[in-house]
N, C-alpha and C positions, 0 to 999 in steps of 0.2 A: 668376571672381575677377580682381582686379587688384591691382597692387602699390601699397601706400600708403607714401609716403616722409615720415617724420616731420620730416625736416630742411627740407622745403618747406611744412610745415603751420603753421597759426597756433598761438600759445602756448595750452597747455591742451588741445590736440587729443588724441583717443584713437586709438590705432592698432590693430594686430592683437591686442594683449593683451585687447581688449574685443570681439573678433569672436564673435558668438553662433553656437552650433552647436545641432544637434538635442538634444544631451546637456546643454547649459548654458542652455537657453532660460529657465528659471525662476531662474537665479542672477544676482545683481547683480554688476557689475564694479567693483572698486576699483583704480583705476589709480595707480601710483606714478611713472609716466612713460611717454611715448609710445614704442611699439616698432614699428619699421617691419616690414612683412610683407604677406602676401596677405590681402585682405579681400573680402567680398561687397558688391555694390551695395546701396543702401538698400532695405529691405523684404525682403531675402533672408537666409538663414542658411546656414552651412556644413553640408554633409551628411556630413562626416567622411571623404569620399573625394576631396577636392580640388575639389568642385563646389559650386554654390549652388542652393538650392531655396526654395520658399515654406514657411513654418513648418507649414502644415496638411498638407504632404506628408511630414513627418517620420515615421519608423517608431515603433512602440510596442515596448516591451521587456517580455518575460516570461521569468523565470528565465534572464536573460542572453542570450536569443535575440531577434533583431530580427524584427518583423512589419510588413509594409507596410500603409498605409491600406486598409481594406476587408477585410483578413485577419480570419478568425475562428478562435478556439481554444475548446476545451472545458475548463472548470474545474469539476470535480465534475459536477453536473447542470446547470450553467449554460453558456451560450454568450456569449463576449465578442468584440466586434468592435472593431478598431482604427479610431479616428476622431480626427483632429487631435491626434495624439501620446498620446491617452488611450484607455483601454479602457472601452467601454460594455457592461455585462453585464446579462443577465437576472437576476431576483431570486428564482428558485425556491428553496424550502426543500429542501435535499438530505438524503438519508439519511447518517447518521454511520457510519463504519467503524472497527472495532477489529481490529487484526491481531496475531496471536501466531504466531511462527514460530521454528523451530530450537531452540536451547538457551536458552529463556526470554527471547526478545526480544519486547517489547510496543510497540505504537503505539496509544495510547488513541483514543477517539472524537474527542477534541479535539486530537489530533496530538502528544501528549507521548510521548517515547521513553524507555524504560528497560529494563534487564535485571534479571530476578529469578529466581534458581534456588532453588526450594524442593522438598523431597521429601515432599509431602503432596497432599491434595486442596484446591483453592482455587476460590473463586467468581470467575469471570471477569466476569460481569455478570448483573444481575437487576433486576426492578422490585419486589422485596420489600424496599423501603427505608422508612426512618422517615418520609419526607415524602409517602408515597403514601396513598391513601384506602381501601385494602383491595381494589382492583380489580386485583391483581397477577396476571400470567399466565405468567411464564417465569423460569427460572434456568438459567445455563450454568456447569458445573463442569468443571475440568480435573484429571485425576489425573497427577501428575508422578512420574517415576522417574529415577534416575541413568543417564546415557548416557556415562559416562567415569569416570576415576579422579580428576578434578580438582574434583569437586563440582558440575559442571554437570548439569542435568536436562532431560529431554525429556517432552513430553506423551505419555502412554501411552493414555489414554482420555478421551473427552469425554462428559459426561452433560448432556443437554438436558431439563429439566423444562418441559413445555409443556402448561399446563392440567392435565388429568387423565392425561396420558401422560408416560412417561419414555422417552427415546430414548438408548440407549447406543451410542456409536461407538468401536469398538476393533478393531485388527488388520485394518483395511480393510473391515470390515462394520458393520452396525448391527442393533440389536435394539430392539423396541418393547415396553414393559411398560405395560399399561393399569391405572390405579389408580381406586379408587372415589371419591376426593375430588378436587375441582377442577372448573373449568369446561371445556367442550369448546372447543378451539382447533383449527379445521381447518388442515391442513398438507399439503404435497406433497413427496415425496422423489424425486429423480431423479439419475442419474449423468451428468455432463458432463465428458468427457475423463478426467483423472486425479482429478477432484474429485467429492465427493458433496455435493449441494445440497439443503438443507431450506428451504422457503419457507412461512412461516406467515401466516395472514391477520390476525394481530395487529400486523404491521409488522416482524417479525423474519425475517432471512435468514441462514442459517449455511452457510458454504462450507468444506469440510474436504478436505484433500488425501490423506486416508486414512493419514497418517503423523503429522507433528509440526506442521503448519501449519493454522491455522484463521482464518477471516475472518468477523466478525459485523457485519451491517448492521442498523441500527435506524432506524425511521421518525422524523421530526422530532418526532412527538407524545411521544416518550420523553425529550426534552431536559429535563435537570434532574430526571428521575424514575428514574434507574438508579444503581446503585452496584456496586463491585467493582474488580477489578484493571484493568478497561478504563476506569475513571474515571466521572465523574458526568454527562458529556455536557451540560455547561452552556455550552459555547462558550468556556470559559476553561481552558486546559491547566494553569495555575498552581494550580488547585484540585483537580486530579485525584488527588493523594495524600491522599485522604480515607479514614480508616480505618473499620472496621466500627462503631466507637463515635462516628462522625461528627466526628472530630477531624482537622484538617489538619496534616500532618507534612511534613518535608522528607527524611527518611531512607527510602530505598526498601525497605530490609530491614524496618523497622518497619511500613511500609505493607503490604508483601507478607504478612508474618506475620499481620497483623490479619484477613486474608481467608481464613485456614485454615477448612476446613469442620469439622474435628474439633479441639477445644481440646487433646486429649491428644496430638496429633501434635507432635513437638518443633519449636521455632523453628529457622529456618535462620539462618546468620550470613553475613558478607561472604565472598565467594569470591575466590580468587587468580586473576589473569589466567592462563588456560590456556596461553597461549604462553610465559609465564614458567615455568610448571610443566613444560611439555613443549617446551623450546627447540629440540629436534631436529626438531620438526614445523613450526616457524614459516616457514622458507624455502619448504617445500613448499606450505604453506597460502597464503602470499602469491602464489606463482607461479600456483597454481590459481585463486585468487579474482581475479586480475588480469583475467579474462574480463569482469568487471563494468565495468572501466575501458576495455577495448579493443573488445568486440563490441557494447556497448550505447550507443555514443556518440550515436545518434539519440535516445535517451531521456534523456540527461543534463540537458538543459534543461527537462525536464518533471518528472523525479523525481531528487532528489539521490542520487547513487550512493554517497557517502562512508559514511553509516551502514550501508548494506547491505554494502559491502566490508569495513568493520570487523567487522560481525557474522559475515560469511563466514569471515574469517581466524580469529576467536575460536572459532567452531564447529568449524572444520577442525582447529585445534590441540587442541580438547577431546576429540574423538571418538577416543580412543586405545585402545579395547577392541574394535575392529572396527567396520565400518560407516562408516569415515571418508569414503568417497566419497559415501555417502548424506547425511551431514551437509553436505558441500560442495554437493551437488546441490540439497538443500532450501533452502540459503541463497541460491543463485543463482536458483532458481525463485521465491523470494519477491520478488526484485527484478524478475524477468520479469513476474510477475503485477501488481506495482505499475505497471509500464510499460503492460501491457495495459489496466489501469484508466484510465490516462491516454491511451488510444487510440494507443499506440505499440507495434507488434508487432515483436518481434525473434526470429528463428529462430536460437536459440543452441545447441540440442542437436545432437550429431553422433554417429556410431558410436563415437567415442573419448571424448566428453564427455557424461556423463549420458544415454545413449541410452534411448529408449522403443521397445521392440520390438513395434510394432503388428502385425507379421506373425504374432505368436503367436495372434491372434484369427481369422486367416484360415482358412477351411476348405481342405482339400487342393485345390490347383490353382486357387484363387481369390485375388483380391487386392482385397477390398472395404474393408479397414481401412487407414487412413492416419493419419500423425501430422500434426496441425494446430496450429501454435504460437498461432494466434489463435482456436481453437475453431470450433464450428459451432452458432451460436445458434438457427437456425430448423429444426433437424432434427425430423422427425416421428417420434414414438415411440408405442408402445401406451399409455403413461401420458399422453402429450401429443400426441394425434393431429392437432391443428391445426398443430403446429409453432410456435405463438405462445409467446413468452417474455417475462419481465419485463425491462424495460430497466434495471432495477436490478442485474441480474446481469452482471458484466463478461465479456469474452472469457476463456474458460478453456481452457488448452492440454491436449492429450492425444490419445488414439487415438479416431478417429471413423469409423463405417462409411459407405460410399456405397451406399445400398440401390438395387436394380434397380427400374425403373419398374413392373414387375408385382408387386413386393413392397415398396411404398414406406415401410412402417412398421417401425421397429427395435424389437425386443422387449428391453427393458433387463433383464428378469428372467432371460434366458438367458445373461447374461455370467458 
């Protein structure tokens, strides 16, 4: 850089007020008067650090973080590469993900967030919708129960109707009921860390933490052909509040009540902020949940921590009938899993904060089970002897065994 002195310049000259930088390359300059200052030689721009570079060497920005030319990042199932200040991305069709966690927090397939607390059975997602041609194959239902005195609810059981089978997930286990009607939809069930994973060949993947969190992934072929609390997966979050009668509404309570399984179950109403109902819990909740703001800094530029922190505080205030630590841990684990999905692994658990006691599974005198915050995707099991896995399943934290060379296969059914 060099100093440009406006007092020695010709009339109408532009000074440092019009110096282009990597951040202002595409902005026009409207000068109200020449300002003396440091400028770059012709053909170069400011790098924001006191130096000058060619424009094509400017960094790209993603979620507030700078990436140098040639750097690559993963966005869903696509890879984006920084080139001449812009991202060049692959154009693969990605699976959509609906997340339900804690005390009624939802993220639809199209990214719309809302909180709905209802004490009934509700349809999360299904392809039994009015715009389908009769080739429907699945329905996912959640049974909610109160988990505090403030009106908040948690998922007690998940029912997955998959072709001619009904899978009931409750109290950490699952039960399969075979029915006479419906088509056959092959599926596979396996345990991965603290999660139970169901992968069906119709394009549905269900990931359950055996408590109150569930993640549903759907193939792009279902776009615009599903309905329920997870939205219609049409690429537009503004249309997600579509009721069972196919009406678009803005009120979350009206939308949620429309997806009750049983019409006889009473409608829920608006709930009071649990931290207002339980003000004595608020400071404790804020202190505990601050771990999202402190220990997950590496993930902040990939996954916005604010909605997860807000949900964590709300849930920690709400669980006032016991299990308050579990509510807190579930909320933080939801953010940790979102970070894992974004390929950012954070080891946040400790003996004092939401510990997982993997040593419980170890035989006497042995130490084959260990906690892995990023999971173990290629583990060989009796159900999956090749160790191959779907790249659609993210890293899932939990306890994983390290099998000896002479016994390389883990028997999931013995857990």
